[in-house]
N, C-alpha and C positions, 0 to 999 in steps of 0.2 A: 499268834504265830511265834514259833520258837526260833532260836538263832540258826539251828541246823536247816530248817526249811528255807529260811531266808538265804543262807549260804548256798544251798543247792540251787535255788532259783537264780541267784547271781551267776553261779558257774554255768548253768544251763544257758543263760542269755549270752554270756561271754563266749562259750563254746560255739553257739550258733552264729555269733558275730564273726568268729574267726573262719567258720565254714563258708559264710557268705563272702568274706574277704578273699579267701583262697579261690572261691568259685569265679570271682570276677577276674 
């Protein structure tokens, strides 16, 4: 796994985390 894929995965998780936070 390269750094770009890892970074994209992290951003994806953080983004969804914020969506859930705002949804609550």
